[in-house]
C-alpha positions in Angstrom: -0.2 -0.3 0.0 0.8 3.5 0.2 -0.1 7.0 2.4 0.5 9.5 0.0 0.4 9.8 -4.1 1.8 12.6 -6.5 0.9 13.5 -9.6 3.9 14.7 -11.5 2.4 16.4 -14.2 0.3 18.2 -12.5 1.9 18.9 -8.9 5.0 20.7 -7.4 6.8 17.6 -7.0 9.3 19.4 -4.6 6.8 20.9 -2.1 4.2 18.0 -1.9 7.3 15.6 -1.1 8.6 18.5 1.6 4.9 17.9 3.3 4.4 14.9 2.7 8.1 13.2 3.7 9.0 15.5 6.4 11.7 13.0 7.7 13.0 12.1 4.6 12.3 8.5 2.4 13.5 5.2 3.4 12.0 3.2 0.4 10.8 4.9 -2.7 10.2 2.7 -6.2 10.5 4.4 -9.3 8.9 4.2 -12.1 9.3 7.7 -13.1 12.9 8.3 -13.2 14.4 11.7 -14.6 14.0 14.8 -12.9 11.7 13.6 -9.9 14.1 10.8 -9.2 16.4 14.0 -8.2 14.1 15.0 -5.9 13.7 12.0 -4.2 17.3 11.6 -3.9 17.9 15.0 -2.0 15.6 13.6 0.7 16.5 9.6 1.7 17.6 8.9 4.8 20.9 7.1 5.9 20.5 3.5 4.4 17.3 4.4 2.1 16.4 2.1 -0.3 15.7 2.9 -4.1 13.9 0.4 -6.6 14.0 1.4 -9.8 11.1 -0.5 -11.9 11.1 1.9 -14.9 11.6 5.6 -16.2 8.5 6.5 -18.5 9.2 10.4 -18.1 12.8 9.3 -20.1 11.2 7.2 -23.1 9.9 8.9 -25.8 12.7 11.4 -24.7 14.4 12.9 -28.2 17.2 14.3 -26.5 19.5 12.6 -24.1 17.9 10.6 -21.3 18.3 13.0 -17.4 20.1 10.7 -15.7 20.3 11.2 -12.0 22.2 14.5 -10.6 21.8 13.9 -7.3 23.8 10.7 -7.2 25.9 11.5 -4.5 23.1 11.3 -2.0 23.9 8.1 -2.1 27.0 7.5 -1.1 27.1 10.4 1.9 23.2 8.2 3.0 24.6 4.8 2.7 21.8 4.4 0.0 21.5 1.7 -2.5 19.8 2.3 -5.6 19.0 -1.0 -7.4 17.3 -2.3 -11.2 14.3 -4.1 -10.3 12.6 -6.5 -13.2 9.9 -8.7 -13.1 10.5 -10.5 -14.9 13.4 -11.7 -12.9 10.6 -13.3 -10.6 8.8 -15.3 -12.7 9.3 -18.6 -10.8 6.9 -17.2 -7.7 4.0 -15.8 -10.2 1.8 -18.7 -9.4 2.1 -17.4 -5.9 1.8 -13.9 -6.7 -1.2 -15.0 -8.7 -2.9 -16.6 -6.0 -2.5 -14.0 -3.4 -3.3 -10.9 -5.7 -6.5 -13.3 -6.6 -7.2 -13.1 -3.4 -6.5 -9.4 -2.3 -9.1 -8.6 -5.3 -12.2 -10.9 -3.6 -11.6 -9.8 -0.4 -11.7 -6.3 -1.2 -7.5 -5.4 -0.3 -6.8 -5.0 -3.8 -8.5 -2.5 -6.2 -7.3 -2.0 -9.4 -8.6 0.2 -12.4 -8.9 0.0 -15.8 -8.6 2.0 -19.0 -10.4 0.7 -22.0 -9.6 1.0 -25.6 -12.4 -0.1 -27.6 -11.6 -1.3 -31.5 -8.6 -2.9 -33.1 -8.3 -0.1 -35.3 -7.1 1.9 -32.1 -4.8 -0.5 -30.9 -2.0 2.1 -32.0 -2.9 4.7 -29.9 -3.5 2.8 -27.1 -0.4 1.1 -27.3 1.2 4.5 -26.8 -0.8 5.1 -24.0 1.8 3.0 -22.0 4.6 4.7 -22.2 3.2 8.6 -22.3 1.6 7.9 -19.3 -1.7 9.1 -20.0 -3.8 5.7 -19.0 -5.6 5.6 -15.4 -5.0 1.8 -14.3 -4.8 -1.2 -16.3 -4.8 -0.4 -20.3 -7.2 -3.2 -21.9 -8.0 -2.7 -26.1 -11.2 -3.8 -26.6 -11.1 -5.9 -29.9 -15.3 -6.8 -30.1 -18.3 -7.0 -28.2 
């Protein structure tokens, strides 16, 4: 679970991080990268852990990818930043499927779906994956 969420496209991330994390950040799961990761790095606590699972803010860049400028905070805070690829855990998929199904059934886990209708809209639906436009699980409904 999580306590707070920040929309990096519409909110002042720096101000929200100050408000939501007045005592710093111990654990951060990053799917955005870029400038957002930099803002997090200046607020990490000693021994913080950062899992890098994606960098959606960088995927469609035409200029060079933005690298973290505040990486020395990892050194000073003896923190760790590590890549996380979900495929590395494929042997645990059956266990995860069982647990997640149970959580959905009993209401502990809720999800949103963003449904795009029509195979002719495949291209636009696919591009939503990389622009962050979709809200929830993106599905393409081929026919009724």
